[in-house]
Every structure is written in structure tokens, then in C-alpha cells.
C-alpha positions as CSV (number, residue, x, y, z in Angstrom):
1,M,50.7,-4.6,-7.8
2,G,50.7,-0.8,-7.9
3,I,49.1,1.6,-5.4
4,A,46.2,2.3,-7.8
5,D,45.5,-1.4,-8.0
6,R,45.6,-1.9,-4.3
7,I,43.2,1.1,-3.8
8,E,40.9,-0.2,-6.4
9,K,41.0,-3.7,-4.7
10,R,40.2,-2.2,-1.3
11,L,37.3,-0.2,-2.7
12,L,35.9,-3.2,-4.4
13,G,36.2,-5.2,-1.1
14,M,34.4,-2.4,0.7
15,A,31.6,-2.3,-1.9
16,R,31.3,-6.1,-1.7
17,V,30.9,-5.9,2.2
18,L,28.4,-3.0,1.8
19,C,26.4,-5.0,-0.7
20,L,26.3,-8.0,1.6
21,I,25.0,-6.0,4.5
22,V,22.3,-4.4,2.3
23,L,21.4,-7.8,0.9
24,V,21.0,-9.3,4.3
25,G,18.8,-6.4,5.4
26,A,16.7,-6.6,2.3
27,I,16.1,-10.4,2.8
28,L,15.2,-9.8,6.5
29,A,12.7,-7.1,5.5
30,M,11.2,-9.4,2.8
31,I,10.8,-12.1,5.5
32,A,9.0,-9.6,7.8
33,L,6.7,-8.4,5.0
34,M,5.8,-12.0,3.9
35,F,5.0,-12.8,7.5
36,A,2.8,-9.6,7.8
37,L,0.9,-10.7,4.7
38,G,0.6,-14.2,5.6
39,V,-0.6,-13.9,9.3
40,P,-4.4,-13.7,9.3
41,R,-6.0,-10.8,11.0
42,T,-7.0,-11.5,14.6
43,A,-10.4,-9.8,14.2
44,A,-12.0,-10.0,10.8
45,V,-14.0,-6.9,9.8
46,I,-17.7,-7.5,9.5
47,T,-18.9,-5.5,6.5
48,D,-22.6,-5.6,7.6
49,P,-22.6,-5.3,11.4
50,P,-25.9,-6.6,12.9
51,L,-28.2,-4.1,14.8
52,S,-31.1,-5.4,16.9
53,A,-34.4,-3.8,17.4
54,S,-34.0,-3.6,21.2
55,E,-30.6,-1.7,20.7
56,V,-32.3,0.8,18.5
57,L,-35.4,1.3,20.8
58,S,-33.3,1.6,24.0
59,S,-31.5,4.6,22.3
60,I,-34.7,6.5,21.8
61,A,-35.6,8.8,24.8
62,G,-39.0,8.2,26.2
63,S,-39.3,4.6,25.1
64,E,-41.1,2.0,27.3
65,A,-42.5,-1.4,26.9
66,A,-45.6,-1.3,29.1
67,N,-47.8,-2.4,26.2
68,D,-45.6,-4.9,24.6
69,G,-47.7,-7.5,22.9
70,L,-49.9,-5.1,21.2
71,K,-50.0,-5.9,17.6
72,I,-50.0,-3.5,14.6
73,G,-52.0,-4.2,11.5
74,S,-51.3,-7.5,9.9
75,A,-49.7,-7.5,6.4
76,N,-51.6,-10.6,5.2
77,G,-53.2,-9.8,1.9
78,N,-51.2,-6.5,1.4
79,A,-49.6,-6.1,-2.0
80,M,-45.8,-6.0,-2.0
81,A,-44.6,-2.4,-1.7
82,D,-43.0,-1.0,-4.9
83,V,-39.5,-0.2,-3.8
84,A,-36.9,-0.1,-6.7
85,G,-34.0,-0.4,-4.4
86,A,-35.5,-3.7,-3.0
87,A,-36.1,-5.3,-6.3
88,G,-35.6,-9.0,-6.1
89,L,-35.6,-8.9,-2.3
90,I,-38.1,-9.9,0.2
91,I,-39.8,-7.0,2.2
92,P,-40.9,-8.7,5.5
93,A,-44.5,-8.3,6.4
94,P,-44.3,-5.6,9.2
95,L,-42.3,-3.2,7.0
96,N,-44.3,-4.1,3.9
97,A,-47.6,-3.1,5.8
98,L,-46.0,0.2,6.9
99,L,-45.0,1.0,3.4
100,N,-48.5,0.3,2.1
101,Q,-50.2,2.4,4.8
102,N,-47.7,5.3,4.6
103,N,-46.6,6.2,1.0
104,A,-44.2,8.8,2.3
105,S,-42.0,6.2,3.9
106,Q,-41.2,4.6,0.5
107,P,-39.0,7.4,-0.8
108,L,-37.2,7.4,2.5
109,L,-36.5,3.8,2.3
110,E,-35.2,4.2,-1.3
111,A,-32.8,6.9,0.0
112,W,-31.5,4.6,2.7
113,L,-31.1,1.6,0.3
114,E,-29.1,3.7,-2.1
115,R,-26.4,3.9,0.7
116,I,-26.4,0.2,1.4
117,P,-24.4,-2.3,-0.7
118,Q,-26.6,-4.7,-2.7
119,A,-25.3,-7.7,-0.8
120,D,-26.3,-6.1,2.5
121,R,-29.8,-4.8,1.6
122,Q,-31.8,-7.9,2.6
123,Q,-30.3,-7.9,6.1
124,F,-31.1,-4.1,6.3
125,L,-34.8,-4.9,5.3
126,D,-35.1,-7.7,7.8
127,E,-33.6,-5.7,10.6
128,L,-35.7,-2.6,9.8
129,S,-38.8,-4.7,9.8
130,D,-37.9,-6.0,13.2
131,V,-37.5,-2.4,14.4
132,V,-41.0,-1.6,12.9
133,A,-42.7,-4.5,14.6
134,A,-41.0,-3.8,18.0
135,A,-41.8,-0.1,17.8
136,G,-45.4,-0.8,16.9
137,Q,-45.7,-2.9,20.1
138,H,-44.2,-0.4,22.4
139,A,-46.3,2.2,24.4
140,A,-45.4,5.8,24.1
141,T,-44.7,8.2,27.1
142,W,-45.8,11.8,26.8
143,E,-42.8,12.5,24.7
144,W,-44.1,10.0,22.1
145,D,-47.7,10.4,22.3
146,N,-48.1,9.5,18.5
147,R,-47.4,5.9,17.8
148,E,-46.7,6.5,14.1
149,R,-44.2,9.3,14.9
150,Y,-42.5,6.9,17.4
151,V,-42.2,4.2,14.7
152,A,-40.8,6.7,12.2
153,A,-38.3,7.8,14.9
154,A,-37.2,4.2,15.4
155,M,-36.8,3.7,11.7
156,D,-34.7,6.9,11.3
157,Q,-32.6,5.8,14.3
158,Y,-32.0,2.4,13.0
159,A,-31.1,3.7,9.4
160,R,-28.7,6.3,10.9
161,V,-26.8,3.9,13.2
162,K,-26.8,1.0,10.6
163,I,-25.5,3.1,7.7
164,G,-22.9,4.6,10.0
165,R,-21.6,1.1,11.0
166,I,-21.6,-0.1,7.4
167,D,-19.6,3.0,6.3
168,A,-17.1,2.4,9.2
169,A,-16.8,-1.2,8.3
170,Q,-16.1,-0.5,4.6
171,S,-13.6,2.2,5.6
172,A,-11.7,-0.5,7.7
173,V,-11.8,-2.9,4.8
174,Q,-10.5,-0.3,2.4
175,A,-7.7,0.6,4.9
176,A,-6.7,-3.0,5.2
177,E,-6.7,-3.5,1.4
178,S,-4.5,-0.3,0.9
179,K,-2.1,-1.5,3.6
180,N,-1.8,-5.0,1.9
181,A,-1.3,-3.1,-1.4
182,Q,1.6,-1.1,0.2
183,F,3.1,-4.3,1.6
184,G,3.0,-6.0,-1.9
185,S,4.5,-2.9,-3.4
186,S,7.3,-2.8,-0.8
187,L,7.9,-6.5,-1.2
188,G,8.3,-6.1,-5.1
189,I,10.9,-3.3,-4.6
190,L,12.8,-5.4,-2.1
191,L,12.8,-8.3,-4.5
192,A,14.2,-6.1,-7.3
193,L,16.9,-4.7,-4.9
194,T,17.8,-8.3,-3.9
195,G,18.2,-9.3,-7.5
196,F,20.3,-6.3,-8.3
197,L,22.6,-6.8,-5.2
198,T,23.0,-10.5,-6.0
199,L,24.0,-9.7,-9.6
200,L,26.4,-7.0,-8.4
201,L,28.1,-9.4,-5.9
202,L,28.4,-12.0,-8.7
203,L,30.1,-9.5,-10.9
204,T,32.5,-8.3,-8.2
205,A,33.4,-12.0,-7.5
206,I,34.1,-12.5,-11.2
207,E,36.2,-9.4,-11.4
208,R,38.2,-10.4,-8.2
209,N,38.8,-14.0,-9.6
210,T,40.0,-12.4,-13.0
211,R,42.2,-9.9,-11.2
212,N,43.8,-12.8,-9.2
213,S,44.4,-14.9,-12.2
214,A,46.1,-12.0,-14.0
215,V,48.4,-11.3,-11.0
216,K,49.4,-15.0,-10.8
217,R,50.2,-15.1,-14.5
218,Q,52.4,-11.9,-14.2
219,E,54.3,-13.6,-11.2
């Protein structure tokens, strides 16, 4: 065997060892990625986080409950408010009564519903109605000497917080989906690399066996 053959054999051996090292690393990386994709998230993201009326009213300055129990006008007999964004949904009685009494609140509700996913709109209407009912039963301090203004402020506070939470939840879901997509893409690349390295090792093994057979025949 000449010097050139020995150098070529040594280089092929080094290449084979390097391929084995990279192949083992790729397999370990694939195992880690599959484990990351398979393990369920410890805390699932709630796409429509609940928001209670008490939480909303407690965040409004000047709110007190001295006259809790006072009832606002009953919605019995009132026609269902015409809100396009709530088509096919049930508008609870307290909210429906307010919409019929104050037409200016309907465009505002339309604007809020446009920012709410269709699947979450019924819960939005239910919770907003609870806020309207609770605010209508609360007394007002000097800062809230107008009950209608107090109810409007409670509705606005609810919509602001609720929409903010939904947006944050949707952002978290999108981030998780993007992360999973990146994991899937990386896994595909590693699979392709593993296949290529396996084929390369197979070819080097065939070449080595062919070379050894040729050397033995020459001897």
C-alpha cells in the first residue's frame, strides 16, 4: 500500500469518526425535541380569561356598596336590542335593558364585540351584563353622583380589562404555536441530516470493504 493510499485510508477513517459523532449528536437532539413536543404544558393558556363584576367594580375609584340590593329597571317585555355583533347570541336581561334605554351604548358594544373572537362573545355579553347589574345596584359617592355615568364607567372598565386579557392570551397561544412550528422544522432538518450521515457512513463502509478486498487479492 502506497503513501497516498495510507493517507486516503486515514482521512476516510477520520471522516467516519466525525460522521459518527455528528450522527449521535443529531439523534440526541431529535430525542430532546420530541420530548419537548410531547410533554404537555404545565399551565394551559385560557383564551377567554373570566372577569367578575366584583373585580371590575373594585378597580373603580369611589365605588361603594351601601345600597346593594337596589334594582334597576326590569328587562321583562323589552325587545331584544339590535346588535349585529351579537347576532345569534343571547343578550342577558340587564344588558338588554340598558341597550334599549340608551341607544348610544349600542355602537360602543358593537366596537367591543369586533375585538372579541366569535367563540368568546357570549361569555363577554354574560359578564358585561353581570357588571351592568352589579353597577346598577351600587351606590355612588360624590365622585359618582350620576348612576348612569357610573354604570358606563364600569362597562368601559370591564371591556378594557377583558379585551386586554384576551389579547394577551391570544399572543401567548400564537407564541406557543410559533415555538412548536420551530421545533417541528428543526426536527425535520435533524431527520434529513441523520439520513444523510447514515448514507455517508454506509458508503464509507462499502468503500473500506472494497479496498480491503482489493488489497487481499493483490497479496
